[in-house]
N, CA, C and O atoms as CSV, one atom per row, in Angstrom:
chain,resi,resn,atom,element,x,y,z
A,1,MET,N,N,4.658,163.206,93.735
A,1,MET,CA,C,4.534,162.184,93.572
A,1,MET,C,C,4.971,161.124,94.048
A,1,MET,O,O,4.367,160.053,93.994
A,2,ARG,N,N,6.194,161.323,94.628
A,2,ARG,CA,C,6.872,160.414,95.183
A,2,ARG,C,C,6.964,160.180,96.945
A,2,ARG,O,O,6.657,161.211,97.544
A,3,ARG,N,N,7.190,159.461,97.500
A,3,ARG,CA,C,7.196,159.550,99.220
A,3,ARG,C,C,8.963,160.038,99.738
A,3,ARG,O,O,9.895,159.407,99.239
A,4,ASN,N,N,9.152,160.787,100.400
A,4,ASN,CA,C,9.826,161.250,101.476
A,4,ASN,C,C,10.337,160.358,101.761
A,4,ASN,O,O,9.588,159.540,102.295
A,5,PRO,N,N,11.735,159.945,101.633
A,5,PRO,CA,C,12.616,158.524,102.124
A,5,PRO,C,C,12.597,158.865,103.299
A,5,PRO,O,O,12.436,157.779,103.854
A,6,VAL,N,N,12.660,159.780,104.258
A,6,VAL,CA,C,12.735,160.026,105.531
A,6,VAL,C,C,11.732,159.372,106.762
A,6,VAL,O,O,11.908,159.166,107.962
A,7,PHE,N,N,10.594,159.157,105.827
A,7,PHE,CA,C,9.004,159.021,106.781
A,7,PHE,C,C,9.289,157.403,105.820
A,7,PHE,O,O,9.867,157.101,104.776
A,8,TYR,N,N,8.445,156.619,106.970
A,8,TYR,CA,C,7.867,155.109,106.332
A,8,TYR,C,C,6.720,155.669,105.530
A,8,TYR,O,O,5.979,156.616,105.791
A,9,ASP,N,N,6.752,154.782,104.392
A,9,ASP,CA,C,5.153,154.660,103.713
A,9,ASP,C,C,4.234,153.979,104.082
A,9,ASP,O,O,4.349,152.906,103.490
A,10,TYR,N,N,3.204,153.959,104.844
A,10,TYR,CA,C,2.047,153.235,105.604
A,10,TYR,C,C,0.750,152.741,104.137
A,10,TYR,O,O,-0.286,152.092,104.280
A,11,SER,N,N,1.198,153.210,103.110
A,11,SER,CA,C,0.594,152.756,102.155
A,11,SER,C,C,0.104,151.195,102.373
A,11,SER,O,O,-0.926,151.101,101.705
A,12,LYS,N,N,0.273,150.407,102.765
A,12,LYS,CA,C,0.054,149.027,102.545
A,12,LYS,C,C,-0.506,148.277,103.637
A,12,LYS,O,O,-1.002,147.151,103.636
A,13,ILE,N,N,-0.292,149.322,104.817
A,13,ILE,CA,C,-0.374,148.600,106.217
A,13,ILE,C,C,-1.515,149.711,106.847
A,13,ILE,O,O,-1.145,150.176,107.926
A,14,GLY,N,N,-3.136,150.333,106.252
A,14,GLY,CA,C,-3.898,151.024,106.410
A,14,GLY,C,C,-3.735,152.355,106.235
A,14,GLY,O,O,-4.379,153.079,106.995
A,15,GLY,N,N,-2.726,153.085,105.065
A,15,GLY,CA,C,-2.725,154.154,104.290
A,15,GLY,C,C,-2.031,155.118,104.896
A,15,GLY,O,O,-2.000,155.121,106.126
A,16,ASP,N,N,-1.132,156.428,103.922
A,16,ASP,CA,C,-0.389,157.265,104.348
A,16,ASP,C,C,-0.989,158.607,104.042
A,16,ASP,O,O,-0.441,159.552,103.475
A,17,CYS,N,N,-2.437,158.512,104.602
A,17,CYS,CA,C,-2.866,159.918,104.272
A,17,CYS,C,C,-2.269,161.158,105.135
A,17,CYS,O,O,-1.908,162.289,104.809
A,18,THR,N,N,-2.326,160.342,106.603
A,18,THR,CA,C,-2.254,160.930,107.676
A,18,THR,C,C,-0.759,161.462,107.884
A,18,THR,O,O,-0.465,162.603,108.239
A,19,ASN,N,N,0.197,160.341,107.575
A,19,ASN,CA,C,1.486,160.855,107.520
A,19,ASN,C,C,1.912,161.464,106.659
A,19,ASN,O,O,3.028,161.948,106.845
A,20,PHE,N,N,1.320,161.680,105.519
A,20,PHE,CA,C,1.531,162.927,104.405
A,20,PHE,C,C,1.163,163.938,104.802
A,20,PHE,O,O,1.850,164.930,104.563
A,21,ALA,N,N,-0.207,164.080,105.648
A,21,ALA,CA,C,-0.282,165.457,106.041
A,21,ALA,C,C,0.287,166.020,107.102
A,21,ALA,O,O,0.336,167.231,107.316
A,22,SER,N,N,0.861,164.900,107.991
A,22,SER,CA,C,1.578,165.230,109.210
A,22,SER,C,C,2.962,166.157,108.628
A,22,SER,O,O,3.377,167.285,108.890
A,23,GLN,N,N,3.419,165.071,107.720
A,23,GLN,CA,C,4.505,165.808,106.955
A,23,GLN,C,C,4.662,167.380,106.545
A,23,GLN,O,O,5.450,168.190,107.034
A,24,CYS,N,N,3.568,167.619,105.373
A,24,CYS,CA,C,3.234,168.577,105.190
A,24,CYS,C,C,3.069,169.910,106.400
A,24,CYS,O,O,3.709,170.959,106.322
A,25,VAL,N,N,1.982,169.558,107.589
A,25,VAL,CA,C,2.309,170.831,108.489
A,25,VAL,C,C,3.655,171.054,109.241
A,25,VAL,O,O,3.928,172.130,109.773
A,26,PHE,N,N,4.610,169.797,109.254
A,26,PHE,CA,C,5.779,169.809,109.733
A,26,PHE,C,C,6.434,170.663,109.034
A,26,PHE,O,O,6.961,171.595,109.641
A,27,ALA,N,N,6.557,170.584,107.774
A,27,ALA,CA,C,7.516,171.199,107.162
A,27,ALA,C,C,7.286,172.746,107.113
A,27,ALA,O,O,8.135,173.554,106.737
A,28,GLY,N,N,6.015,173.051,107.545
A,28,GLY,CA,C,5.458,174.305,107.473
A,28,GLY,C,C,5.918,174.988,109.275
A,28,GLY,O,O,6.466,176.061,109.526
A,29,ALA,N,N,5.482,173.981,110.198
A,29,ALA,CA,C,5.908,174.153,111.538
A,29,ALA,C,C,7.197,174.240,111.839
A,29,ALA,O,O,7.562,175.195,112.524
A,30,GLY,N,N,7.961,173.455,111.477
A,30,GLY,CA,C,9.290,173.125,112.042
A,30,GLY,C,C,9.354,172.688,113.149
A,30,GLY,O,O,10.532,172.849,113.469
A,31,VAL,N,N,8.752,172.155,114.087
A,31,VAL,CA,C,8.967,171.301,115.276
A,31,VAL,C,C,7.848,170.386,115.485
A,31,VAL,O,O,6.732,170.361,114.966
A,32,MET,N,N,8.433,169.592,116.420
A,32,MET,CA,C,7.340,168.413,116.379
A,32,MET,C,C,6.949,168.572,118.274
A,32,MET,O,O,7.774,169.116,119.008
A,33,ASN,N,N,5.871,168.125,118.725
A,33,ASN,CA,C,5.694,167.576,120.395
A,33,ASN,C,C,5.583,166.544,120.523
A,33,ASN,O,O,4.711,165.741,120.192
A,34,PHE,N,N,7.006,166.437,121.325
A,34,PHE,CA,C,7.325,165.223,121.705
A,34,PHE,C,C,7.062,164.967,123.038
A,34,PHE,O,O,8.038,164.807,123.771
A,35,THR,N,N,5.822,164.885,123.563
A,35,THR,CA,C,5.193,164.348,124.877
A,35,THR,C,C,4.848,163.077,124.276
A,35,THR,O,O,4.394,162.862,123.152
A,36,PRO,N,N,5.154,162.220,125.261
A,36,PRO,CA,C,4.605,160.997,125.189
A,36,PRO,C,C,3.296,160.460,124.845
A,36,PRO,O,O,2.316,161.007,125.351
A,37,VAL,N,N,3.184,159.789,124.313
A,37,VAL,CA,C,1.570,159.399,123.562
A,37,VAL,C,C,0.688,160.604,123.078
A,37,VAL,O,O,0.393,160.694,121.886
A,38,TYR,N,N,0.237,161.592,124.061
A,38,TYR,CA,C,-0.183,162.647,123.553
A,38,TYR,C,C,-0.028,163.495,122.597
A,38,TYR,O,O,-0.919,164.098,121.998
A,39,GLY,N,N,1.215,163.560,122.425
A,39,GLY,CA,C,2.388,164.797,121.318
A,39,GLY,C,C,1.529,164.349,120.153
A,39,GLY,O,O,0.424,163.850,119.942
A,40,TRP,N,N,2.929,164.917,119.305
A,40,TRP,CA,C,2.732,164.725,118.036
A,40,TRP,C,C,4.304,164.683,117.268
A,40,TRP,O,O,5.061,165.640,117.108
A,41,PHE,N,N,4.511,163.291,116.870
A,41,PHE,CA,C,6.087,163.414,116.489
A,41,PHE,C,C,6.469,162.026,115.660
A,41,PHE,O,O,5.782,161.005,115.662
A,42,TYR,N,N,7.504,162.185,115.074
A,42,TYR,CA,C,8.057,161.079,114.339
A,42,TYR,C,C,9.330,160.661,114.327
A,42,TYR,O,O,9.987,161.333,113.533
A,43,ARG,N,N,9.938,159.859,114.857
A,43,ARG,CA,C,11.195,159.556,114.939
A,43,ARG,C,C,11.620,158.428,114.121
A,43,ARG,O,O,12.815,158.325,113.847
A,44,SER,N,N,10.527,157.313,113.572
A,44,SER,CA,C,10.879,156.107,113.379
A,44,SER,C,C,9.192,155.685,112.886
A,44,SER,O,O,8.192,156.214,113.371
A,45,ALA,N,N,9.189,154.884,112.085
A,45,ALA,CA,C,8.225,153.865,111.710
A,45,ALA,C,C,7.706,153.510,113.159
A,45,ALA,O,O,6.530,153.683,113.479
A,46,ASN,N,N,8.859,152.897,114.187
A,46,ASN,CA,C,7.810,152.477,114.940
A,46,ASN,C,C,8.218,153.278,116.047
A,46,ASN,O,O,8.269,152.770,117.167
A,47,ASP,N,N,8.534,154.561,115.847
A,47,ASP,CA,C,8.829,155.550,117.210
A,47,ASP,C,C,8.087,157.008,116.671
A,47,ASP,O,O,8.693,157.947,116.154
A,48,ARG,N,N,6.388,156.927,116.974
A,48,ARG,CA,C,5.878,158.031,116.169
A,48,ARG,C,C,4.479,158.151,117.414
A,48,ARG,O,O,4.010,157.102,117.857
A,49,THR,N,N,4.103,159.071,117.727
A,49,THR,CA,C,2.205,159.195,117.987
A,49,THR,C,C,1.625,158.963,117.333
A,49,THR,O,O,1.956,158.973,116.147
A,50,ALA,N,N,0.567,158.662,117.704
A,50,ALA,CA,C,-0.642,157.907,116.849
A,50,ALA,C,C,-1.085,158.848,116.055
A,50,ALA,O,O,-1.555,158.525,114.964
A,51,SER,N,N,-1.008,160.475,116.531
A,51,SER,CA,C,-1.331,161.448,115.635
A,51,SER,C,C,-0.752,161.810,114.658
A,51,SER,O,O,-1.175,162.643,113.857
A,52,TRP,N,N,0.301,161.222,114.603
A,52,TRP,CA,C,1.391,161.426,113.148
A,52,TRP,C,C,0.411,160.895,112.157
A,52,TRP,O,O,0.051,161.510,111.153
A,53,THR,N,N,0.028,159.780,112.491
A,53,THR,CA,C,-0.571,158.721,111.106
A,53,THR,C,C,-1.985,158.185,111.208
A,53,THR,O,O,-2.488,157.332,110.476
A,54,GLY,N,N,-2.678,158.956,112.457
A,54,GLY,CA,C,-4.238,158.502,112.737
A,54,GLY,C,C,-5.289,159.296,112.278
A,54,GLY,O,O,-4.869,160.355,112.745
A,55,VAL,N,N,-6.352,159.610,111.714
A,55,VAL,CA,C,-6.790,160.370,111.156
A,55,VAL,C,C,-7.578,161.147,112.574
A,55,VAL,O,O,-7.638,162.361,112.769
A,56,GLU,N,N,-8.001,160.325,113.241
A,56,GLU,CA,C,-8.779,161.394,114.639
A,56,GLU,C,C,-8.086,161.409,115.848
A,56,GLU,O,O,-8.578,161.739,116.927
A,57,TYR,N,N,-6.859,161.022,115.645
A,57,TYR,CA,C,-5.659,161.518,116.386
A,57,TYR,C,C,-5.169,162.615,115.964
A,57,TYR,O,O,-4.631,163.261,116.864
A,58,LEU,N,N,-5.137,163.104,114.912
A,58,LEU,CA,C,-4.511,164.532,114.190
A,58,LEU,C,C,-5.167,165.184,114.895
A,58,LEU,O,O,-4.748,165.841,115.848
A,59,TYR,N,N,-6.530,165.074,114.446
A,59,TYR,CA,C,-7.651,166.211,114.823
A,59,TYR,C,C,-7.783,166.508,115.877
A,59,TYR,O,O,-8.133,167.643,116.200
A,60,ASN,N,N,-7.523,165.505,116.758
A,60,ASN,CA,C,-7.559,165.749,118.504
A,60,ASN,C,C,-6.490,166.537,119.354
A,60,ASN,O,O,-6.548,167.195,120.392
A,61,PHE,N,N,-5.454,166.177,118.441
A,61,PHE,CA,C,-3.738,167.267,118.910
A,61,PHE,C,C,-4.289,168.572,118.226
A,61,PHE,O,O,-4.849,169.415,118.928
A,62,LEU,N,N,-4.167,168.726,117.095
A,62,LEU,CA,C,-4.364,169.807,116.541
A,62,LEU,C,C,-5.559,170.788,117.273
A,62,LEU,O,O,-5.465,171.924,117.738
A,63,THR,N,N,-6.523,170.014,117.192
A,63,THR,CA,C,-7.484,171.043,118.014
A,63,THR,C,C,-7.745,171.483,119.379
A,63,THR,O,O,-8.506,172.313,119.877
A,64,THR,N,N,-6.508,170.320,120.018
A,64,THR,CA,C,-6.486,170.885,121.746
A,64,THR,C,C,-4.999,170.981,122.272
A,64,THR,O,O,-4.578,170.884,123.424
A,65,ASN,N,N,-4.262,171.223,120.964
A,65,ASN,CA,C,-3.021,171.170,121.441
A,65,ASN,C,C,-2.696,172.900,121.772
A,65,ASN,O,O,-2.792,173.868,121.018
A,66,GLU,N,N,-2.232,172.802,123.375
A,66,GLU,CA,C,-2.045,173.947,124.058
A,66,GLU,C,C,-0.502,174.322,124.105
A,66,GLU,O,O,-0.180,175.485,124.347
A,67,ASP,N,N,0.743,173.042,123.804
A,67,ASP,CA,C,1.862,172.904,124.317
A,67,ASP,C,C,2.445,173.583,122.607
A,67,ASP,O,O,1.880,174.312,121.792
A,68,VAL,N,N,4.027,172.812,122.623
A,68,VAL,CA,C,4.321,173.042,121.585
A,68,VAL,C,C,4.150,172.633,120.406
A,68,VAL,O,O,3.486,171.599,120.477
A,69,GLY,N,N,4.436,172.930,119.156
A,69,GLY,CA,C,3.913,172.521,117.986
A,69,GLY,C,C,2.676,173.085,117.363
A,69,GLY,O,O,2.169,174.016,117.990
A,70,PRO,N,N,2.069,172.702,116.225
A,70,PRO,CA,C,1.057,173.042,115.488
A,70,PRO,C,C,-0.159,173.246,116.030
A,70,PRO,O,O,-0.199,172.290,116.805
A,71,PHE,N,N,-1.397,173.939,116.199
A,71,PHE,CA,C,-2.381,173.742,116.904
A,71,PHE,C,C,-3.523,174.715,115.266
A,71,PHE,O,O,-3.197,175.388,114.289
A,72,ALA,N,N,-4.774,174.243,115.809
A,72,ALA,CA,C,-5.920,174.636,114.636
A,72,ALA,C,C,-6.989,174.419,115.224
A,72,ALA,O,O,-7.120,173.633,116.163
A,73,GLU,N,N,-7.729,174.994,114.801
A,73,GLU,CA,C,-9.053,174.886,114.814
A,73,GLU,C,C,-10.444,174.220,113.725
A,73,GLU,O,O,-10.481,174.508,112.529
A,74,GLU,N,N,-11.109,173.656,114.143
A,74,GLU,CA,C,-12.351,173.082,112.901
A,74,GLU,C,C,-13.209,174.391,112.391
A,74,GLU,O,O,-13.857,175.136,113.126
A,75,VAL,N,N,-13.079,174.490,111.105
A,75,VAL,CA,C,-13.580,175.759,110.752
A,75,VAL,C,C,-14.815,174.952,109.410
A,75,VAL,O,O,-14.788,173.800,108.977
A,76,PRO,N,N,-15.609,175.887,109.123
A,76,PRO,CA,C,-16.418,175.761,107.925
A,76,PRO,C,C,-15.749,175.594,106.644
A,76,PRO,O,O,-15.052,176.596,106.488
A,77,LEU,N,N,-15.616,174.733,105.558
A,77,LEU,CA,C,-14.781,175.036,104.242
A,77,LEU,C,C,-14.901,176.065,103.676
A,77,LEU,O,O,-14.291,176.109,102.607
A,78,SER,N,N,-15.493,177.012,103.973
A,78,SER,CA,C,-15.377,178.222,103.020
A,78,SER,C,C,-14.207,179.188,103.608
A,78,SER,O,O,-13.889,180.174,102.943
A,79,ARG,N,N,-13.503,178.893,104.962
A,79,ARG,CA,C,-12.679,179.790,105.506
A,79,ARG,C,C,-11.140,178.837,105.475
A,79,ARG,O,O,-10.198,179.156,106.200
A,80,LEU,N,N,-11.084,177.760,104.614
A,80,LEU,CA,C,-9.756,176.874,104.549
A,80,LEU,C,C,-8.953,178.057,103.600
A,80,LEU,O,O,-9.359,178.942,102.847
A,81,GLU,N,N,-7.447,177.546,104.091
A,81,GLU,CA,C,-6.354,178.506,103.043
A,81,GLU,C,C,-5.473,177.152,102.619
A,81,GLU,O,O,-5.774,176.022,103.003
A,82,ARG,N,N,-4.795,177.334,102.109
A,82,ARG,CA,C,-3.750,176.209,101.794
A,82,ARG,C,C,-2.701,176.354,102.750
A,82,ARG,O,O,-2.178,177.325,103.298
A,83,GLY,N,N,-2.490,174.730,102.812
A,83,GLY,CA,C,-1.267,174.434,103.879
A,83,GLY,C,C,-2.794,173.850,105.137
A,83,GLY,O,O,-2.539,173.041,106.029
A,84,ASP,N,N,-3.883,174.280,105.003
A,84,ASP,CA,C,-4.938,173.493,105.748
A,84,ASP,C,C,-5.335,172.440,105.663
A,84,ASP,O,O,-5.363,172.160,104.465
A,85,LEU,N,N,-5.814,171.328,106.477
A,85,LEU,CA,C,-6.245,170.195,106.435
A,85,LEU,C,C,-8.087,169.879,106.133
A,85,LEU,O,O,-8.992,170.471,106.722
A,86,VAL,N,N,-8.238,168.970,105.236
A,86,VAL,CA,C,-9.535,168.272,105.837
A,86,VAL,C,C,-9.686,167.059,105.807
A,86,VAL,O,O,-8.958,166.292,105.177
A,87,GLN,N,N,-10.913,166.650,106.670
A,87,GLN,CA,C,-10.566,165.391,106.824
A,87,GLN,C,C,-12.135,164.535,106.242
A,87,GLN,O,O,-13.111,165.284,106.287
A,88,LEU,N,N,-12.341,163.511,105.877
A,88,LEU,CA,C,-13.527,162.882,105.122
A,88,LEU,C,C,-14.018,161.728,106.029
A,88,LEU,O,O,-13.320,160.877,106.579
A,89,GLY,N,N,-15.136,161.849,106.066
A,89,GLY,CA,C,-15.923,160.948,107.121
A,89,GLY,C,C,-17.175,160.306,106.731
A,89,GLY,O,O,-17.654,160.731,105.679
A,90,ARG,N,N,-17.853,159.330,107.366
A,90,ARG,CA,C,-18.906,158.830,107.199
A,90,ARG,C,C,-20.091,159.254,107.868
A,90,ARG,O,O,-20.037,159.957,108.877
A,91,GLU,N,N,-21.056,158.900,107.408
A,91,GLU,CA,C,-22.508,159.634,108.414
A,91,GLU,C,C,-22.321,158.831,109.620
A,91,GLU,O,O,-23.164,159.053,110.489
A,92,THR,N,N,-21.539,158.059,109.864
A,92,THR,CA,C,-21.502,157.664,111.163
A,92,THR,C,C,-20.332,158.231,112.175
A,92,THR,O,O,-20.057,157.761,113.279
A,93,GLY,N,N,-19.779,159.239,111.595
A,93,GLY,CA,C,-18.998,160.415,112.268
A,93,GLY,C,C,-17.266,159.841,112.157
A,93,GLY,O,O,-16.218,160.411,112.460
A,94,ASP,N,N,-17.541,158.465,111.581
A,94,ASP,CA,C,-15.993,157.856,111.414
A,94,ASP,C,C,-15.235,159.092,110.478
A,94,ASP,O,O,-15.746,159.871,109.674
A,95,PHE,N,N,-14.073,158.970,110.837
A,95,PHE,CA,C,-13.433,160.006,109.714
A,95,PHE,C,C,-12.072,159.244,109.242
A,95,PHE,O,O,-11.265,158.828,110.073
A,96,TYR,N,N,-11.884,159.094,107.814
A,96,TYR,CA,C,-11.030,158.205,107.165
A,96,TYR,C,C,-9.890,158.391,106.243
A,96,TYR,O,O,-9.006,157.594,105.929
A,97,HIS,N,N,-10.180,160.094,105.731
A,97,HIS,CA,C,-8.840,160.397,105.063
A,97,HIS,C,C,-8.633,161.858,105.530
A,97,HIS,O,O,-9.495,162.627,105.954
A,98,THR,N,N,-7.047,162.120,105.329
A,98,THR,CA,C,-6.717,163.501,105.469
A,98,THR,C,C,-6.108,164.172,104.833
A,98,THR,O,O,-4.978,164.438,105.241
A,99,PRO,N,N,-6.555,164.737,103.588
A,99,PRO,CA,C,-5.867,165.335,102.330
A,99,PRO,C,C,-5.414,166.959,102.865
A,99,PRO,O,O,-5.895,167.462,103.880
A,100,VAL,N,N,-4.649,167.483,102.192
A,100,VAL,CA,C,-3.949,168.857,102.453
A,100,VAL,C,C,-4.797,169.613,101.480
A,100,VAL,O,O,-5.324,169.031,100.532
A,101,VAL,N,N,-4.956,171.004,101.707
A,101,VAL,CA,C,-5.424,171.886,100.855
A,101,VAL,C,C,-4.479,172.311,99.911
A,101,VAL,O,O,-3.686,172.990,100.563
A,102,VAL,N,N,-4.145,172.294,98.819
A,102,VAL,CA,C,-3.016,172.972,98.032
A,102,VAL,C,C,-3.607,174.513,96.915
A,102,VAL,O,O,-2.863,175.297,96.326
A,103,GLY,N,N,-4.920,174.519,96.936
A,103,GLY,CA,C,-5.425,175.250,96.230
A,103,GLY,C,C,-6.554,175.706,96.385
A,103,GLY,O,O,-7.195,175.404,97.392
A,104,PHE,N,N,-7.213,176.780,95.153
A,104,PHE,CA,C,-8.618,176.702,94.911
A,104,PHE,C,C,-8.720,177.485,93.065
A,104,PHE,O,O,-8.116,178.392,92.492
A,105,LEU,N,N,-9.705,176.621,92.723
A,105,LEU,CA,C,-10.046,176.996,91.818
A,105,LEU,C,C,-11.607,177.537,91.527
A,105,LEU,O,O,-12.502,176.708,91.369
A,106,GLY,N,N,-11.909,179.123,91.458
A,106,GLY,CA,C,-13.331,179.707,91.737
A,106,GLY,C,C,-13.554,179.349,93.575
A,106,GLY,O,O,-13.009,179.779,94.591
A,107,ARG,N,N,-14.454,178.522,93.345
A,107,ARG,CA,C,-14.707,178.195,94.878
A,107,ARG,C,C,-14.670,176.559,95.570
A,107,ARG,O,O,-15.023,175.991,96.603
A,108,GLU,N,N,-14.022,176.251,94.306
A,108,GLU,CA,C,-13.693,174.608,94.431
A,108,GLU,C,C,-12.028,174.430,95.376
A,108,GLU,O,O,-10.935,174.923,95.098
A,109,ILE,N,N,-12.428,173.538,96.527
A,109,ILE,CA,C,-11.077,173.412,96.877
A,109,ILE,C,C,-10.404,172.418,96.388
A,109,ILE,O,O,-11.085,171.475,95.986
A,110,LEU,N,N,-8.733,172.297,96.255
A,110,LEU,CA,C,-8.335,171.675,95.256
A,110,LEU,C,C,-7.136,170.931,96.526
A,110,LEU,O,O,-6.399,171.649,97.202
A,111,VAL,N,N,-7.158,169.474,96.633
A,111,VAL,CA,C,-6.086,169.290,97.990
A,111,VAL,C,C,-4.947,168.050,96.948
A,111,VAL,O,O,-4.983,167.769,95.750
A,112,ALA,N,N,-4.207,167.658,97.857
A,112,ALA,CA,C,-3.390,166.678,97.819
A,112,ALA,C,C,-3.203,165.830,98.885
A,112,ALA,O,O,-3.208,166.168,100.069
A,113,ALA,N,N,-3.033,164.680,98.430
A,113,ALA,CA,C,-3.180,163.425,99.099
A,113,ALA,C,C,-2.077,162.297,98.713
A,113,ALA,O,O,-1.533,162.227,97.611
A,114,HIS,N,N,-1.816,161.328,99.929
A,114,HIS,CA,C,-1.264,159.998,99.464
A,114,HIS,C,C,-2.580,159.135,100.325
A,114,HIS,O,O,-3.467,159.596,101.044
A,115,SER,N,N,-2.359,158.066,100.019
A,115,SER,CA,C,-2.143,156.442,99.979
A,115,SER,C,C,-2.411,156.448,98.353
A,115,SER,O,O,-1.563,155.945,97.615
A,116,TYR,N,N,-3.628,157.036,97.809
A,116,TYR,CA,C,-3.714,156.787,96.427
A,116,TYR,C,C,-3.199,158.229,95.775
A,116,TYR,O,O,-4.096,159.073,95.780
A,117,ASP,N,N,-2.033,158.647,95.259
A,117,ASP,CA,C,-1.388,159.867,95.053
A,117,ASP,C,C,-2.287,160.895,94.248
A,117,ASP,O,O,-2.935,160.688,93.222
A,118,VAL,N,N,-2.186,161.760,94.799
A,118,VAL,CA,C,-3.097,162.910,94.103
A,118,VAL,C,C,-2.471,164.839,94.181
A,118,VAL,O,O,-1.829,165.433,95.048
A,119,TYR,N,N,-2.899,165.183,93.181
A,119,TYR,CA,C,-2.441,166.930,93.351
A,119,TYR,C,C,-2.956,167.372,92.564
A,119,TYR,O,O,-2.867,167.103,91.366
A,120,GLY,N,N,-4.041,168.667,93.432
A,120,GLY,CA,C,-5.116,169.553,92.595
A,120,GLY,C,C,-6.300,168.485,92.467
A,120,GLY,O,O,-7.151,168.901,91.682
A,121,LYS,N,N,-6.597,167.270,92.987
A,121,LYS,CA,C,-7.802,166.942,92.788
A,121,LYS,C,C,-9.090,167.915,93.751
A,121,LYS,O,O,-9.088,168.437,94.866
A,122,THR,N,N,-9.816,167.835,92.950
A,122,THR,CA,C,-11.366,168.681,93.620
A,122,THR,C,C,-12.002,167.769,94.678
A,122,THR,O,O,-12.363,166.596,94.580
A,123,LEU,N,N,-12.052,168.838,95.980
A,123,LEU,CA,C,-12.538,168.108,96.899
A,123,LEU,C,C,-13.988,167.516,97.230
A,123,LEU,O,O,-14.414,166.877,98.192
A,124,SER,N,N,-14.757,168.123,95.687
A,124,SER,CA,C,-15.751,167.541,95.692
A,124,SER,C,C,-16.098,166.351,94.999
A,124,SER,O,O,-17.246,165.952,94.806
A,125,SER,N,N,-14.651,165.606,94.503
A,125,SER,CA,C,-15.043,164.392,93.585
A,125,SER,C,C,-14.574,163.516,94.417
A,125,SER,O,O,-14.016,162.514,93.969
A,126,TYR,N,N,-14.732,163.759,96.067
A,126,TYR,CA,C,-14.554,162.347,96.448
A,126,TYR,C,C,-16.119,162.551,97.215
A,126,TYR,O,O,-16.533,163.677,97.490
A,127,ARG,N,N,-16.975,161.194,97.536
A,127,ARG,CA,C,-17.719,160.635,98.013
A,127,ARG,C,C,-17.970,160.636,99.114
A,127,ARG,O,O,-18.610,159.697,99.585
A,128,ALA,N,N,-17.551,161.691,99.896
A,128,ALA,CA,C,-17.857,161.621,101.441
A,128,ALA,C,C,-19.146,162.220,102.156
A,128,ALA,O,O,-19.711,163.210,101.692
A,129,PRO,N,N,-19.463,161.754,102.989
A,129,PRO,CA,C,-21.131,162.560,103.076
A,129,PRO,C,C,-20.900,163.576,104.297
A,129,PRO,O,O,-21.840,164.306,104.612
A,130,VAL,N,N,-19.706,163.651,104.985
A,130,VAL,CA,C,-18.854,164.701,106.171
A,130,VAL,C,C,-17.833,165.084,105.890
A,130,VAL,O,O,-16.973,164.298,105.493
A,131,ILE,N,N,-17.658,166.075,105.976
A,131,ILE,CA,C,-16.196,166.868,105.429
A,131,ILE,C,C,-16.033,167.830,106.430
A,131,ILE,O,O,-16.655,168.892,106.444
A,132,ARG,N,N,-15.187,167.477,107.294
A,132,ARG,CA,C,-14.405,168.767,108.151
A,132,ARG,C,C,-13.113,169.287,107.757
A,132,ARG,O,O,-12.294,168.732,107.025
A,133,GLY,N,N,-13.015,170.539,108.386
A,133,GLY,CA,C,-12.159,171.601,107.580
A,133,GLY,C,C,-11.209,172.029,108.891
A,133,GLY,O,O,-11.822,172.414,109.886
A,134,MET,N,N,-9.950,171.991,108.941
A,134,MET,CA,C,-8.986,172.247,109.941
A,134,MET,C,C,-7.690,173.623,109.374
A,134,MET,O,O,-6.701,173.522,108.648
A,135,HIS,N,N,-8.349,174.940,110.175
A,135,HIS,CA,C,-7.604,175.813,109.602
A,135,HIS,C,C,-6.309,175.685,110.433
A,135,HIS,O,O,-6.703,175.593,111.596
A,136,ILE,N,N,-4.988,175.635,110.418
A,136,ILE,CA,C,-3.868,175.645,111.282
A,136,ILE,C,C,-3.770,177.028,111.527
A,136,ILE,O,O,-3.712,177.837,110.601
A,137,LEU,N,N,-3.745,177.391,112.858
A,137,LEU,CA,C,-3.901,178.928,113.453
A,137,LEU,C,C,-2.566,179.336,113.773
A,137,LEU,O,O,-2.411,180.524,114.057
A,138,GLY,N,N,-1.388,178.432,113.782
A,138,GLY,CA,C,0.065,178.734,114.104
A,138,GLY,C,C,0.534,177.835,114.846
A,138,GLY,O,O,-0.237,176.893,115.030
A,139,VAL,N,N,1.924,177.752,115.546
A,139,VAL,CA,C,2.915,177.129,115.747
A,139,VAL,C,C,3.578,177.538,117.380
A,139,VAL,O,O,4.134,178.629,117.507
A,140,ARG,N,N,3.499,176.842,118.261
A,140,ARG,CA,C,3.977,177.048,119.267
A,140,ARG,C,C,5.685,176.466,119.641
A,140,ARG,O,O,5.853,175.254,119.510
A,141,LYS,N,N,6.582,177.090,119.973
A,141,LYS,CA,C,8.110,176.638,119.707
A,141,LYS,C,C,8.741,176.471,121.308
A,141,LYS,O,O,9.912,176.129,121.478
């Protein structure tokens, strides 16, 4: 329920959820993709890619990455595992939140997230009309 001081807290300027999700993926991957513009990296609050902090940009990076770093595929929620990501969206197709899967309670998916700090929150408690899952397939080094 605290912020990692190595990373800037974007809570007050748009949200910290995808920054938090990226930190979690990085903790498992151990490698960033330093390709300018289209990669996935964080050096400082002002030296990072949009995919590190932007919901749609993270999705685009993870699901199309064929280079260094983590890669994922969109999957039904029933195929998610701990460490995978979910993204909440509106009926318009605009996705706005990226929680991290931290466990399961029966068939219920439990997540952790920032801007409003939660851990073990049920995914079903969110009122999102559209939810997509991203299963992290692996990491290229």
